[in-house]
PDB file of N, CA, C and O in Angstrom:
ATOM      1  N   MET A   1       7.241   0.579 -28.517  1.00  0.00           N
ATOM      2  CA  MET A   1       6.171   1.449 -28.035  1.00  0.00           C
ATOM      3  C   MET A   1       5.039   0.532 -27.486  1.00  0.00           C
ATOM      4  O   MET A   1       4.449   0.781 -26.434  1.00  0.00           O
ATOM      5  N   SER A   2       4.790  -0.496 -28.235  1.00  0.00           N
ATOM      6  CA  SER A   2       3.599  -1.384 -27.856  1.00  0.00           C
ATOM      7  C   SER A   2       4.076  -2.085 -26.548  1.00  0.00           C
ATOM      8  O   SER A   2       3.161  -2.392 -25.783  1.00  0.00           O
ATOM      9  N   GLY A   3       5.246  -2.370 -26.184  1.00  0.00           N
ATOM     10  CA  GLY A   3       5.619  -3.001 -24.948  1.00  0.00           C
ATOM     11  C   GLY A   3       5.391  -2.076 -23.891  1.00  0.00           C
ATOM     12  O   GLY A   3       4.985  -2.529 -22.821  1.00  0.00           O
ATOM     13  N   LEU A   4       5.603  -0.738 -24.027  1.00  0.00           N
ATOM     14  CA  LEU A   4       5.254   0.250 -23.034  1.00  0.00           C
ATOM     15  C   LEU A   4       3.872   0.413 -22.826  1.00  0.00           C
ATOM     16  O   LEU A   4       3.491   0.684 -21.687  1.00  0.00           O
ATOM     17  N   VAL A   5       3.058   0.290 -23.745  1.00  0.00           N
ATOM     18  CA  VAL A   5       1.622   0.312 -23.557  1.00  0.00           C
ATOM     19  C   VAL A   5       1.122  -0.741 -22.855  1.00  0.00           C
ATOM     20  O   VAL A   5       0.331  -0.612 -21.921  1.00  0.00           O
ATOM     21  N   ILE A   6       1.645  -2.020 -23.355  1.00  0.00           N
ATOM     22  CA  ILE A   6       1.160  -3.247 -22.469  1.00  0.00           C
ATOM     23  C   ILE A   6       1.483  -3.269 -21.065  1.00  0.00           C
ATOM     24  O   ILE A   6       0.686  -3.624 -20.196  1.00  0.00           O
ATOM     25  N   GLY A   7       2.959  -2.789 -20.802  1.00  0.00           N
ATOM     26  CA  GLY A   7       3.266  -2.700 -19.498  1.00  0.00           C
ATOM     27  C   GLY A   7       2.555  -1.793 -18.601  1.00  0.00           C
ATOM     28  O   GLY A   7       2.318  -2.030 -17.416  1.00  0.00           O
ATOM     29  N   ALA A   8       2.204  -0.649 -19.297  1.00  0.00           N
ATOM     30  CA  ALA A   8       1.574   0.404 -18.605  1.00  0.00           C
ATOM     31  C   ALA A   8      -0.005  -0.105 -18.159  1.00  0.00           C
ATOM     32  O   ALA A   8      -0.514   0.129 -17.063  1.00  0.00           O
ATOM     33  N   ALA A   9      -0.600  -0.799 -19.196  1.00  0.00           N
ATOM     34  CA  ALA A   9      -1.827  -1.383 -18.859  1.00  0.00           C
ATOM     35  C   ALA A   9      -1.894  -2.415 -17.777  1.00  0.00           C
ATOM     36  O   ALA A   9      -2.771  -2.427 -16.913  1.00  0.00           O
ATOM     37  N   LEU A  10      -0.873  -3.319 -17.877  1.00  0.00           N
ATOM     38  CA  LEU A  10      -0.642  -4.476 -16.647  1.00  0.00           C
ATOM     39  C   LEU A  10      -0.435  -3.832 -15.431  1.00  0.00           C
ATOM     40  O   LEU A  10      -1.082  -4.241 -14.467  1.00  0.00           O
ATOM     41  N   VAL A  11       0.421  -2.808 -15.271  1.00  0.00           N
ATOM     42  CA  VAL A  11       0.747  -2.289 -14.050  1.00  0.00           C
ATOM     43  C   VAL A  11      -0.190  -1.494 -13.523  1.00  0.00           C
ATOM     44  O   VAL A  11      -0.417  -1.549 -12.315  1.00  0.00           O
ATOM     45  N   GLY A  12      -0.871  -0.640 -14.347  1.00  0.00           N
ATOM     46  CA  GLY A  12      -2.068   0.282 -14.098  1.00  0.00           C
ATOM     47  C   GLY A  12      -3.219  -0.533 -13.501  1.00  0.00           C
ATOM     48  O   GLY A  12      -3.769  -0.245 -12.438  1.00  0.00           O
ATOM     49  N   GLY A  13      -3.564  -1.673 -14.351  1.00  0.00           N
ATOM     50  CA  GLY A  13      -4.645  -2.336 -14.085  1.00  0.00           C
ATOM     51  C   GLY A  13      -4.581  -3.015 -12.734  1.00  0.00           C
ATOM     52  O   GLY A  13      -5.587  -3.053 -12.025  1.00  0.00           O
ATOM     53  N   GLY A  14      -3.508  -3.520 -12.376  1.00  0.00           N
ATOM     54  CA  GLY A  14      -3.383  -4.139 -11.162  1.00  0.00           C
ATOM     55  C   GLY A  14      -3.506  -3.187 -10.000  1.00  0.00           C
ATOM     56  O   GLY A  14      -4.036  -3.448  -8.920  1.00  0.00           O
ATOM     57  N   PHE A  15      -2.874  -1.896 -10.409  1.00  0.00           N
ATOM     58  CA  PHE A  15      -2.922  -0.853  -9.137  1.00  0.00           C
ATOM     59  C   PHE A  15      -4.486  -0.464  -8.944  1.00  0.00           C
ATOM     60  O   PHE A  15      -5.036  -0.258  -7.862  1.00  0.00           O
ATOM     61  N   LEU A  16      -5.071  -0.410 -10.201  1.00  0.00           N
ATOM     62  CA  LEU A  16      -6.616   0.122 -10.011  1.00  0.00           C
ATOM     63  C   LEU A  16      -7.270  -1.038  -9.248  1.00  0.00           C
ATOM     64  O   LEU A  16      -8.000  -0.750  -8.300  1.00  0.00           O
ATOM     65  N   CYS A  17      -7.097  -2.181  -9.539  1.00  0.00           N
ATOM     66  CA  CYS A  17      -7.778  -3.326  -8.918  1.00  0.00           C
ATOM     67  C   CYS A  17      -7.544  -3.276  -7.340  1.00  0.00           C
ATOM     68  O   CYS A  17      -8.469  -3.389  -6.536  1.00  0.00           O
ATOM     69  N   VAL A  18      -6.291  -3.107  -7.005  1.00  0.00           N
ATOM     70  CA  VAL A  18      -5.931  -3.103  -5.482  1.00  0.00           C
ATOM     71  C   VAL A  18      -6.642  -1.957  -4.771  1.00  0.00           C
ATOM     72  O   VAL A  18      -7.170  -2.156  -3.677  1.00  0.00           O
ATOM     73  N   VAL A  19      -6.669  -0.807  -5.340  1.00  0.00           N
ATOM     74  CA  VAL A  19      -7.401   0.421  -4.807  1.00  0.00           C
ATOM     75  C   VAL A  19      -8.919   0.233  -4.817  1.00  0.00           C
ATOM     76  O   VAL A  19      -9.556   0.596  -3.828  1.00  0.00           O
ATOM     77  N   GLN A  20      -9.492  -0.270  -5.788  1.00  0.00           N
ATOM     78  CA  GLN A  20     -10.969  -0.430  -5.783  1.00  0.00           C
ATOM     79  C   GLN A  20     -11.220  -1.570  -4.737  1.00  0.00           C
ATOM     80  O   GLN A  20     -12.190  -1.430  -3.992  1.00  0.00           O
ATOM     81  N   LEU A  21     -10.419  -2.709  -4.611  1.00  0.00           N
ATOM     82  CA  LEU A  21     -10.819  -3.638  -3.735  1.00  0.00           C
ATOM     83  C   LEU A  21     -10.561  -3.221  -2.243  1.00  0.00           C
ATOM     84  O   LEU A  21     -11.218  -3.688  -1.313  1.00  0.00           O
ATOM     85  N   SER A  22      -9.564  -2.315  -2.091  1.00  0.00           N
ATOM     86  CA  SER A  22      -9.442  -1.720  -0.714  1.00  0.00           C
ATOM     87  C   SER A  22     -10.566  -0.814  -0.212  1.00  0.00           C
ATOM     88  O   SER A  22     -10.954  -0.794   0.956  1.00  0.00           O
ATOM     89  N   LEU A  23     -11.050  -0.067  -1.204  1.00  0.00           N
ATOM     90  CA  LEU A  23     -12.139   0.795  -0.985  1.00  0.00           C
ATOM     91  C   LEU A  23     -13.494   0.115  -0.663  1.00  0.00           C
ATOM     92  O   LEU A  23     -14.281   0.470   0.214  1.00  0.00           O
ATOM     93  N   GLN A  24     -13.636  -0.963  -1.554  1.00  0.00           N
ATOM     94  CA  GLN A  24     -14.818  -1.731  -1.210  1.00  0.00           C
ATOM     95  C   GLN A  24     -14.701  -2.513   0.215  1.00  0.00           C
ATOM     96  O   GLN A  24     -15.656  -2.573   0.989  1.00  0.00           O
ATOM     97  N   TYR A  25     -13.608  -3.023   0.445  1.00  0.00           N
ATOM     98  CA  TYR A  25     -13.399  -3.665   1.788  1.00  0.00           C
ATOM     99  C   TYR A  25     -13.626  -2.578   2.873  1.00  0.00           C
ATOM    100  O   TYR A  25     -14.248  -2.836   3.904  1.00  0.00           O
ATOM    101  N   GLY A  26     -13.139  -1.441   2.629  1.00  0.00           N
ATOM    102  CA  GLY A  26     -13.409  -0.318   3.620  1.00  0.00           C
ATOM    103  C   GLY A  26     -14.886   0.028   3.755  1.00  0.00           C
ATOM    104  O   GLY A  26     -15.333   0.418   4.834  1.00  0.00           O
ATOM    105  N   ARG A  27     -15.607  -0.103   2.733  1.00  0.00           N
ATOM    106  CA  ARG A  27     -16.957   0.199   2.711  1.00  0.00           C
ATOM    107  C   ARG A  27     -17.820  -0.907   3.469  1.00  0.00           C
ATOM    108  O   ARG A  27     -18.818  -0.634   4.136  1.00  0.00           O
ATOM    109  N   GLU A  28     -17.298  -2.221   3.278  1.00  0.00           N
ATOM    110  CA  GLU A  28     -17.807  -3.374   4.005  1.00  0.00           C
ATOM    111  C   GLU A  28     -17.638  -3.135   5.477  1.00  0.00           C
ATOM    112  O   GLU A  28     -18.624  -3.239   6.206  1.00  0.00           O
ATOM    113  N   LEU A  29     -16.492  -2.830   5.955  1.00  0.00           N
ATOM    114  CA  LEU A  29     -16.225  -2.723   7.276  1.00  0.00           C
ATOM    115  C   LEU A  29     -16.945  -1.561   8.026  1.00  0.00           C
ATOM    116  O   LEU A  29     -17.351  -1.724   9.177  1.00  0.00           O
ATOM    117  N   ALA A  30     -17.095  -0.404   7.366  1.00  0.00           N
ATOM    118  CA  ALA A  30     -17.806   0.662   7.947  1.00  0.00           C
ATOM    119  C   ALA A  30     -18.674   1.382   6.896  1.00  0.00           C
ATOM    120  O   ALA A  30     -18.308   2.435   6.373  1.00  0.00           O
ATOM    121  N   PRO A  31     -19.874   0.754   6.601  1.00  0.00           N
ATOM    122  CA  PRO A  31     -20.675   1.498   5.505  1.00  0.00           C
ATOM    123  C   PRO A  31     -21.233   2.906   5.897  1.00  0.00           C
ATOM    124  O   PRO A  31     -21.547   3.713   5.023  1.00  0.00           O
ATOM    125  N   GLU A  32     -21.349   3.180   7.215  1.00  0.00           N
ATOM    126  CA  GLU A  32     -21.798   4.390   7.505  1.00  0.00           C
ATOM    127  C   GLU A  32     -20.767   5.478   7.541  1.00  0.00           C
ATOM    128  O   GLU A  32     -21.100   6.629   7.822  1.00  0.00           O
ATOM    129  N   HIS A  33     -19.461   5.140   7.253  1.00  0.00           N
ATOM    130  CA  HIS A  33     -18.344   5.987   7.273  1.00  0.00           C
ATOM    131  C   HIS A  33     -17.588   5.774   5.934  1.00  0.00           C
ATOM    132  O   HIS A  33     -16.359   5.802   5.997  1.00  0.00           O
ATOM    133  N   ALA A  34     -18.117   5.584   4.852  1.00  0.00           N
ATOM    134  CA  ALA A  34     -17.438   5.202   3.622  1.00  0.00           C
ATOM    135  C   ALA A  34     -16.625   6.423   3.219  1.00  0.00           C
ATOM    136  O   ALA A  34     -15.437   6.234   2.957  1.00  0.00           O
ATOM    137  N   ARG A  35     -17.120   7.644   3.138  1.00  0.00           N
ATOM    138  CA  ARG A  35     -16.153   8.798   2.637  1.00  0.00           C
ATOM    139  C   ARG A  35     -15.066   9.029   3.674  1.00  0.00           C
ATOM    140  O   ARG A  35     -13.935   9.256   3.244  1.00  0.00           O
ATOM    141  N   TYR A  36     -15.259   9.001   4.919  1.00  0.00           N
ATOM    142  CA  TYR A  36     -14.195   9.155   5.893  1.00  0.00           C
ATOM    143  C   TYR A  36     -13.192   8.086   5.551  1.00  0.00           C
ATOM    144  O   TYR A  36     -12.036   8.463   5.357  1.00  0.00           O
ATOM    145  N   LEU A  37     -13.465   6.835   5.451  1.00  0.00           N
ATOM    146  CA  LEU A  37     -12.663   5.716   5.291  1.00  0.00           C
ATOM    147  C   LEU A  37     -11.879   5.913   4.074  1.00  0.00           C
ATOM    148  O   LEU A  37     -10.657   5.767   4.097  1.00  0.00           O
ATOM    149  N   ALA A  38     -12.567   6.265   2.919  1.00  0.00           N
ATOM    150  CA  ALA A  38     -11.800   6.615   1.645  1.00  0.00           C
ATOM    151  C   ALA A  38     -10.610   7.589   1.838  1.00  0.00           C
ATOM    152  O   ALA A  38      -9.471   7.419   1.404  1.00  0.00           O
ATOM    153  N   GLY A  39     -11.080   8.667   2.584  1.00  0.00           N
ATOM    154  CA  GLY A  39      -9.881   9.637   2.725  1.00  0.00           C
ATOM    155  C   GLY A  39      -8.810   9.019   3.623  1.00  0.00           C
ATOM    156  O   GLY A  39      -7.636   9.290   3.372  1.00  0.00           O
ATOM    157  N   LEU A  40      -9.111   8.199   4.665  1.00  0.00           N
ATOM    158  CA  LEU A  40      -8.163   7.614   5.404  1.00  0.00           C
ATOM    159  C   LEU A  40      -7.326   6.735   4.806  1.00  0.00           C
ATOM    160  O   LEU A  40      -6.130   6.739   5.099  1.00  0.00           O
ATOM    161  N   LEU A  41      -7.802   5.937   3.963  1.00  0.00           N
ATOM    162  CA  LEU A  41      -7.078   4.940   3.034  1.00  0.00           C
ATOM    163  C   LEU A  41      -6.180   5.720   2.001  1.00  0.00           C
ATOM    164  O   LEU A  41      -5.110   5.285   1.574  1.00  0.00           O
ATOM    165  N   THR A  42      -6.692   6.816   1.683  1.00  0.00           N
ATOM    166  CA  THR A  42      -5.843   7.582   0.663  1.00  0.00           C
ATOM    167  C   THR A  42      -4.661   8.236   1.453  1.00  0.00           C
ATOM    168  O   THR A  42      -3.501   8.256   1.040  1.00  0.00           O
ATOM    169  N   THR A  43      -5.061   8.732   2.559  1.00  0.00           N
ATOM    170  CA  THR A  43      -3.963   9.241   3.424  1.00  0.00           C
ATOM    171  C   THR A  43      -2.766   8.262   3.690  1.00  0.00           C
ATOM    172  O   THR A  43      -1.578   8.506   3.483  1.00  0.00           O
ATOM    173  N   GLY A  44      -3.306   7.117   4.184  1.00  0.00           N
ATOM    174  CA  GLY A  44      -2.339   6.095   4.516  1.00  0.00           C
ATOM    175  C   GLY A  44      -1.527   5.586   3.300  1.00  0.00           C
ATOM    176  O   GLY A  44      -0.354   5.248   3.457  1.00  0.00           O
ATOM    177  N   TYR A  45      -2.112   5.526   2.126  1.00  0.00           N
ATOM    178  CA  TYR A  45      -1.273   5.179   0.895  1.00  0.00           C
ATOM    179  C   TYR A  45      -0.214   6.355   0.596  1.00  0.00           C
ATOM    180  O   TYR A  45       0.953   6.114   0.286  1.00  0.00           O
ATOM    181  N   ALA A  46      -0.733   7.623   0.720  1.00  0.00           N
ATOM    182  CA  ALA A  46       0.230   8.722   0.483  1.00  0.00           C
ATOM    183  C   ALA A  46       1.394   8.737   1.372  1.00  0.00           C
ATOM    184  O   ALA A  46       2.524   8.989   0.955  1.00  0.00           O
ATOM    185  N   ILE A  47       1.091   8.437   2.748  1.00  0.00           N
ATOM    186  CA  ILE A  47       2.155   8.343   3.704  1.00  0.00           C
ATOM    187  C   ILE A  47       3.137   7.197   3.351  1.00  0.00           C
ATOM    188  O   ILE A  47       4.359   7.307   3.453  1.00  0.00           O
ATOM    189  N   GLY A  48       2.512   6.134   2.945  1.00  0.00           N
ATOM    190  CA  GLY A  48       3.476   5.071   2.620  1.00  0.00           C
ATOM    191  C   GLY A  48       4.375   5.321   1.276  1.00  0.00           C
ATOM    192  O   GLY A  48       5.517   4.887   1.128  1.00  0.00           O
ATOM    193  N   GLN A  49       3.664   6.082   0.349  1.00  0.00           N
ATOM    194  CA  GLN A  49       4.553   6.635  -0.814  1.00  0.00           C
ATOM    195  C   GLN A  49       5.622   7.428  -0.456  1.00  0.00           C
ATOM    196  O   GLN A  49       6.696   7.292  -1.041  1.00  0.00           O
ATOM    197  N   LEU A  50       5.459   8.335   0.531  1.00  0.00           N
ATOM    198  CA  LEU A  50       6.454   9.253   0.925  1.00  0.00           C
ATOM    199  C   LEU A  50       7.617   8.461   1.973  1.00  0.00           C
ATOM    200  O   LEU A  50       8.837   8.525   1.823  1.00  0.00           O
ATOM    201  N   VAL A  51       7.012   7.832   2.882  1.00  0.00           N
ATOM    202  CA  VAL A  51       8.055   7.200   3.931  1.00  0.00           C
ATOM    203  C   VAL A  51       8.893   6.064   3.243  1.00  0.00           C
ATOM    204  O   VAL A  51      10.093   5.923   3.478  1.00  0.00           O
ATOM    205  N   GLY A  52       8.209   5.285   2.402  1.00  0.00           N
ATOM    206  CA  GLY A  52       9.010   4.160   1.794  1.00  0.00           C
ATOM    207  C   GLY A  52      10.393   4.520   1.102  1.00  0.00           C
ATOM    208  O   GLY A  52      11.455   4.026   1.481  1.00  0.00           O
ATOM    209  N   PRO A  53      10.287   5.422   0.059  1.00  0.00           N
ATOM    210  CA  PRO A  53      11.433   5.709  -0.523  1.00  0.00           C
ATOM    211  C   PRO A  53      12.560   6.399   0.434  1.00  0.00           C
ATOM    212  O   PRO A  53      13.759   6.214   0.223  1.00  0.00           O
ATOM    213  N   MET A  54      12.106   7.159   1.436  1.00  0.00           N
ATOM    214  CA  MET A  54      13.092   7.751   2.370  1.00  0.00           C
ATOM    215  C   MET A  54      13.522   6.722   3.265  1.00  0.00           C
ATOM    216  O   MET A  54      14.706   6.796   3.593  1.00  0.00           O
ATOM    217  N   LEU A  55      12.798   5.704   3.779  1.00  0.00           N
ATOM    218  CA  LEU A  55      13.343   4.737   4.498  1.00  0.00           C
ATOM    219  C   LEU A  55      14.345   3.662   3.787  1.00  0.00           C
ATOM    220  O   LEU A  55      15.269   3.110   4.384  1.00  0.00           O
ATOM    221  N   SER A  56      14.057   3.483   2.600  1.00  0.00           N
ATOM    222  CA  SER A  56      15.065   2.747   1.916  1.00  0.00           C
ATOM    223  C   SER A  56      16.234   3.535   1.607  1.00  0.00           C
ATOM    224  O   SER A  56      17.303   2.929   1.676  1.00  0.00           O
ATOM    225  N   ALA A  57      16.269   4.897   1.242  1.00  0.00           N
ATOM    226  CA  ALA A  57      17.436   5.642   1.034  1.00  0.00           C
ATOM    227  C   ALA A  57      18.449   5.703   2.278  1.00  0.00           C
ATOM    228  O   ALA A  57      19.678   5.666   2.217  1.00  0.00           O
ATOM    229  N   VAL A  58      17.589   5.812   3.497  1.00  0.00           N
ATOM    230  CA  VAL A  58      18.398   5.940   4.824  1.00  0.00           C
ATOM    231  C   VAL A  58      19.119   4.563   4.995  1.00  0.00           C
ATOM    232  O   VAL A  58      20.298   4.394   5.307  1.00  0.00           O
ATOM    233  N   SER A  59      18.105   3.545   4.707  1.00  0.00           N
ATOM    234  CA  SER A  59      18.759   2.297   5.150  1.00  0.00           C
ATOM    235  C   SER A  59      19.996   1.827   4.337  1.00  0.00           C
ATOM    236  O   SER A  59      20.967   1.259   4.838  1.00  0.00           O
ATOM    237  N   THR A  60      19.842   2.138   2.994  1.00  0.00           N
ATOM    238  CA  THR A  60      20.932   1.932   2.017  1.00  0.00           C
ATOM    239  C   THR A  60      22.161   2.648   2.291  1.00  0.00           C
ATOM    240  O   THR A  60      23.269   2.153   2.086  1.00  0.00           O
ATOM    241  N   MET A  61      21.940   4.007   2.830  1.00  0.00           N
ATOM    242  CA  MET A  61      23.012   4.758   3.079  1.00  0.00           C
ATOM    243  C   MET A  61      23.827   4.386   4.260  1.00  0.00           C
ATOM    244  O   MET A  61      25.055   4.474   4.261  1.00  0.00           O
ATOM    245  N   LEU A  62      23.052   3.923   5.370  1.00  0.00           N
ATOM    246  CA  LEU A  62      23.668   3.425   6.558  1.00  0.00           C
ATOM    247  C   LEU A  62      24.301   2.140   6.473  1.00  0.00           C
ATOM    248  O   LEU A  62      25.454   1.971   6.869  1.00  0.00           O
ATOM    249  N   THR A  63      23.519   1.120   5.917  1.00  0.00           N
ATOM    250  CA  THR A  63      24.106  -0.144   5.852  1.00  0.00           C
ATOM    251  C   THR A  63      24.430  -0.718   4.661  1.00  0.00           C
ATOM    252  O   THR A  63      24.629  -1.932   4.615  1.00  0.00           O
ATOM    253  N   HIS A  64      24.529   0.098   3.503  1.00  0.00           N
ATOM    254  CA  HIS A  64      24.885  -0.290   2.259  1.00  0.00           C
ATOM    255  C   HIS A  64      24.120  -1.426   1.767  1.00  0.00           C
ATOM    256  O   HIS A  64      24.615  -2.131   0.888  1.00  0.00           O
ATOM    257  N   GLN A  65      23.009  -1.669   2.222  1.00  0.00           N
ATOM    258  CA  GLN A  65      22.111  -2.936   1.901  1.00  0.00           C
ATOM    259  C   GLN A  65      20.642  -2.251   1.883  1.00  0.00           C
ATOM    260  O   GLN A  65      20.319  -1.332   2.636  1.00  0.00           O
ATOM    261  N   LEU A  66      19.837  -2.818   0.943  1.00  0.00           N
ATOM    262  CA  LEU A  66      18.466  -2.733   0.874  1.00  0.00           C
ATOM    263  C   LEU A  66      17.566  -3.652   1.772  1.00  0.00           C
ATOM    264  O   LEU A  66      16.417  -3.349   2.090  1.00  0.00           O
ATOM    265  N   GLU A  67      18.144  -4.695   2.112  1.00  0.00           N
ATOM    266  CA  GLU A  67      17.363  -5.664   2.853  1.00  0.00           C
ATOM    267  C   GLU A  67      16.615  -5.071   4.142  1.00  0.00           C
ATOM    268  O   GLU A  67      15.403  -5.221   4.289  1.00  0.00           O
ATOM    269  N   PRO A  68      17.390  -4.409   5.036  1.00  0.00           N
ATOM    270  CA  PRO A  68      16.701  -3.923   6.242  1.00  0.00           C
ATOM    271  C   PRO A  68      15.401  -3.026   5.891  1.00  0.00           C
ATOM    272  O   PRO A  68      14.432  -3.090   6.649  1.00  0.00           O
ATOM    273  N   ALA A  69      15.374  -2.328   4.937  1.00  0.00           N
ATOM    274  CA  ALA A  69      14.230  -1.556   4.453  1.00  0.00           C
ATOM    275  C   ALA A  69      13.068  -2.540   3.999  1.00  0.00           C
ATOM    276  O   ALA A  69      11.886  -2.375   4.300  1.00  0.00           O
ATOM    277  N   LEU A  70      13.576  -3.609   3.214  1.00  0.00           N
ATOM    278  CA  LEU A  70      12.518  -4.587   2.818  1.00  0.00           C
ATOM    279  C   LEU A  70      11.984  -5.311   3.952  1.00  0.00           C
ATOM    280  O   LEU A  70      10.801  -5.646   3.906  1.00  0.00           O
ATOM    281  N   TYR A  71      12.763  -5.633   5.072  1.00  0.00           N
ATOM    282  CA  TYR A  71      12.270  -6.287   6.265  1.00  0.00           C
ATOM    283  C   TYR A  71      11.368  -5.361   6.936  1.00  0.00           C
ATOM    284  O   TYR A  71      10.298  -5.820   7.334  1.00  0.00           O
ATOM    285  N   VAL A  72      11.626  -4.148   7.121  1.00  0.00           N
ATOM    286  CA  VAL A  72      10.684  -3.311   7.818  1.00  0.00           C
ATOM    287  C   VAL A  72       9.255  -3.188   6.965  1.00  0.00           C
ATOM    288  O   VAL A  72       8.145  -3.281   7.490  1.00  0.00           O
ATOM    289  N   ALA A  73       9.476  -2.985   5.704  1.00  0.00           N
ATOM    290  CA  ALA A  73       8.233  -2.940   4.856  1.00  0.00           C
ATOM    291  C   ALA A  73       7.424  -4.215   4.914  1.00  0.00           C
ATOM    292  O   ALA A  73       6.199  -4.111   4.975  1.00  0.00           O
ATOM    293  N   GLY A  74       7.989  -5.407   4.903  1.00  0.00           N
ATOM    294  CA  GLY A  74       7.301  -6.659   4.951  1.00  0.00           C
ATOM    295  C   GLY A  74       6.710  -6.733   6.336  1.00  0.00           C
ATOM    296  O   GLY A  74       5.549  -7.134   6.411  1.00  0.00           O
ATOM    297  N   THR A  75       7.286  -6.434   7.344  1.00  0.00           N
ATOM    298  CA  THR A  75       6.826  -6.405   8.785  1.00  0.00           C
ATOM    299  C   THR A  75       5.653  -5.510   8.837  1.00  0.00           C
ATOM    300  O   THR A  75       4.661  -5.909   9.447  1.00  0.00           O
ATOM    301  N   GLY A  76       5.642  -4.363   8.280  1.00  0.00           N
ATOM    302  CA  GLY A  76       4.550  -3.488   8.397  1.00  0.00           C
ATOM    303  C   GLY A  76       3.341  -3.852   7.531  1.00  0.00           C
ATOM    304  O   GLY A  76       2.199  -3.479   7.799  1.00  0.00           O
ATOM    305  N   LEU A  77       3.649  -4.557   6.539  1.00  0.00           N
ATOM    306  CA  LEU A  77       2.491  -5.120   5.695  1.00  0.00           C
ATOM    307  C   LEU A  77       1.930  -6.340   6.371  1.00  0.00           C
ATOM    308  O   LEU A  77       0.725  -6.587   6.316  1.00  0.00           O
ATOM    309  N   ALA A  78       2.773  -7.093   6.996  1.00  0.00           N
ATOM    310  CA  ALA A  78       2.132  -8.231   7.885  1.00  0.00           C
ATOM    311  C   ALA A  78       1.341  -7.794   8.985  1.00  0.00           C
ATOM    312  O   ALA A  78       0.282  -8.367   9.239  1.00  0.00           O
ATOM    313  N   ILE A  79       1.797  -6.735   9.731  1.00  0.00           N
ATOM    314  CA  ILE A  79       0.992  -6.216  10.817  1.00  0.00           C
ATOM    315  C   ILE A  79      -0.261  -5.556  10.351  1.00  0.00           C
ATOM    316  O   ILE A  79      -1.330  -5.777  10.920  1.00  0.00           O
ATOM    317  N   ALA A  80      -0.155  -4.738   9.315  1.00  0.00           N
ATOM    318  CA  ALA A  80      -1.471  -4.210   8.636  1.00  0.00           C
ATOM    319  C   ALA A  80      -2.474  -5.196   8.267  1.00  0.00           C
ATOM    320  O   ALA A  80      -3.665  -5.015   8.520  1.00  0.00           O
ATOM    321  N   GLY A  81      -2.012  -6.283   7.648  1.00  0.00           N
ATOM    322  CA  GLY A  81      -2.849  -7.313   7.215  1.00  0.00           C
ATOM    323  C   GLY A  81      -3.512  -8.077   8.346  1.00  0.00           C
ATOM    324  O   GLY A  81      -4.701  -8.387   8.281  1.00  0.00           O
ATOM    325  N   LEU A  82      -2.693  -8.400   9.449  1.00  0.00           N
ATOM    326  CA  LEU A  82      -3.262  -8.925  10.735  1.00  0.00           C
ATOM    327  C   LEU A  82      -4.379  -8.018  11.249  1.00  0.00           C
ATOM    328  O   LEU A  82      -5.479  -8.474  11.563  1.00  0.00           O
ATOM    329  N   LEU A  83      -4.065  -6.709  11.328  1.00  0.00           N
ATOM    330  CA  LEU A  83      -5.147  -5.721  11.838  1.00  0.00           C
ATOM    331  C   LEU A  83      -6.316  -5.672  11.214  1.00  0.00           C
ATOM    332  O   LEU A  83      -7.351  -5.476  11.851  1.00  0.00           O
ATOM    333  N   VAL A  84      -6.306  -5.859   9.765  1.00  0.00           N
ATOM    334  CA  VAL A  84      -7.485  -5.973   8.939  1.00  0.00           C
ATOM    335  C   VAL A  84      -8.115  -7.251   9.005  1.00  0.00           C
ATOM    336  O   VAL A  84      -9.340  -7.292   8.890  1.00  0.00           O
ATOM    337  N   PHE A  85      -7.500  -8.242   9.162  1.00  0.00           N
ATOM    338  CA  PHE A  85      -8.016  -9.664   9.382  1.00  0.00           C
ATOM    339  C   PHE A  85      -8.602  -9.650  10.644  1.00  0.00           C
ATOM    340  O   PHE A  85      -9.726 -10.148  10.711  1.00  0.00           O
ATOM    341  N   ARG A  86      -8.087  -9.179  11.709  1.00  0.00           N
ATOM    342  CA  ARG A  86      -8.863  -9.188  13.020  1.00  0.00           C
ATOM    343  C   ARG A  86     -10.130  -8.330  13.127  1.00  0.00           C
ATOM    344  O   ARG A  86     -11.106  -8.647  13.808  1.00  0.00           O
ATOM    345  N   GLN A  87     -10.023  -7.195  12.380  1.00  0.00           N
ATOM    346  CA  GLN A  87     -11.019  -6.294  12.278  1.00  0.00           C
ATOM    347  C   GLN A  87     -12.268  -6.900  11.591  1.00  0.00           C
ATOM    348  O   GLN A  87     -13.411  -6.621  11.952  1.00  0.00           O
ATOM    349  N   GLY A  88     -12.002  -7.669  10.669  1.00  0.00           N
ATOM    350  CA  GLY A  88     -13.225  -8.283   9.609  1.00  0.00           C
ATOM    351  C   GLY A  88     -13.823  -9.334  10.586  1.00  0.00           C
ATOM    352  O   GLY A  88     -14.984  -9.657  10.336  1.00  0.00           O
ATOM    353  N   LYS A  89     -13.263  -9.886  11.591  1.00  0.00           N
ATOM    354  CA  LYS A  89     -13.993 -10.972  12.364  1.00  0.00           C
ATOM    355  C   LYS A  89     -14.977 -10.470  13.287  1.00  0.00           C
ATOM    356  O   LYS A  89     -15.635 -11.252  13.973  1.00  0.00           O
TER     357      LYS A  89
END
C-alpha cells in the first residue's frame, strides 16, 4: 500500500508540475489572454489524451508493432516544441 501512495505522489507530482509550468509559460507568452490560453492548453491536452490511445491501437492493429505510433507521437512532440520555442523568441 505504501508503494502505491509513493508511486501516486511521484507520478501525480510530476504531472502537476508539467501542467503548472505549461500554464505559467502560456501566461508569459500572452498575458492579456491568460484565460483563453488556459482553455486552449486544456483542450489540446484532452485531444492528445483521446487521439493517442486510438492512434496506438490502430497502429498496433495494422502493423502489429507499437513503434510507428511512438514515432508519430515523438514527431508531434518535436514539432510542438519547435513551435513553442520559435514563439518565445
